[in-house]
C-alpha positions as MATLAB code, in Angstrom:
seq = 'MIDRGETIEMARPFENEGDNMVAGLRLAEQKSGEKRVFSGPREYVEKACSLVRDFNEMGQTALTLTDSLQQKRVCEMRSQDKPAPISFDSPNLTP';
ca = [
     111.690   92.086   86.403;
     114.512   89.891   87.674;
     117.608   91.320   89.374;
     120.383   88.825   88.718;
     123.099   90.841   90.419;
     125.106   91.809   87.362;
     122.065   92.133   85.099;
     118.464   93.246   85.383;
     116.111   91.417   83.048;
     112.710   92.800   82.098;
     109.757   91.212   80.369;
     107.700   93.618   78.271;
     109.696   96.728   79.297;
     107.645   99.209   77.259;
     104.122   98.177   78.227;
     102.019  100.636   80.244;
     103.994  103.607   78.927;
     107.304  102.037   79.935;
     106.504  101.409   83.606;
     108.657   98.255   83.711;
     111.597  100.074   82.125;
     111.295  102.982   84.556;
     111.249  100.538   87.471;
     114.391   98.899   86.065;
     116.084  102.287   85.631;
     115.245  103.193   89.234;
     116.790   99.916   90.377;
     119.887  100.492   88.226;
     120.191  103.998   89.691;
     120.330  102.531   93.220;
     122.887   99.822   92.431;
     126.572  100.689   92.295;
     126.873   98.800   88.990;
     130.158   98.954   87.124;
     128.383   98.455   83.816;
     125.166  100.088   82.580;
     124.385   99.013   79.039;
     121.288   97.847   77.163;
     121.441   94.662   75.140;
     118.980   93.400   72.599;
     117.627   94.355   69.183;
     118.517   97.819   67.893;
     114.914   99.055   68.149;
     114.829   98.056   71.834;
     118.134   99.793   72.575;
     117.023  103.003   70.798;
     113.746  103.080   72.703;
     115.512  102.355   75.996;
     117.978  105.199   75.388;
     115.100  107.605   74.827;
     113.596  106.519   78.147;
     116.934  107.152   79.877;
     116.835  110.727   78.594;
     113.304  111.174   79.950;
     114.262  109.450   83.210;
     117.226  111.786   83.646;
     115.059  114.840   83.048;
     112.627  113.710   85.777;
     115.129  112.612   88.406;
     117.472  114.242   90.860;
     120.481  112.334   89.569;
     121.361  111.348   86.017;
     121.758  107.723   85.026;
     124.870  107.431   82.860;
     125.307  104.481   80.527;
     128.762  102.928   80.371;
     128.473  102.068   76.682;
     129.845  105.191   74.977;
     127.697  104.801   71.854;
     124.515  104.388   73.871;
     125.396  107.320   76.142;
     126.135  109.439   73.083;
     122.698  108.542   71.735;
     121.085  109.623   75.014;
     122.983  112.938   74.943;
     122.210  113.577   71.258;
     118.470  113.326   71.810;
     117.128  116.816   72.150;
     113.785  118.089   73.297;
     112.659  118.542   69.678;
     113.039  114.772   69.245;
     110.045  114.394   71.570;
     106.502  114.619   70.248;
     105.108  118.135   70.469;
     102.679  118.713   73.353;
      99.045  119.304   72.575;
      98.322  123.007   72.201;
      95.157  124.572   73.637;
      95.026  127.738   71.485;
      91.266  127.867   71.185;
      89.510  129.926   73.888;
      86.853  127.204   74.079;
      89.372  124.522   75.102;
      91.025  124.193   78.467;
      93.690  121.716   79.502;
];
């Protein structure tokens, strides 16, 4: 990850379950930043927006994107968009 002042650049942001992206989001949360927007291929932006939603659910403060279309995408994602958790209905299985 490289913090260039106005931009934060990440190599392989989604490896290790998105650890690099989460680190970048934490850095962006700390910076005053006038602009918070993802740039890159559509698939990357969609995946990054889904991580923002998860990041906001975990954190004390919400990270708001300044690009209205990207922020709308984050807000439109609902909990049912996430994969269903594994269910342990059998009495022989424990979590």
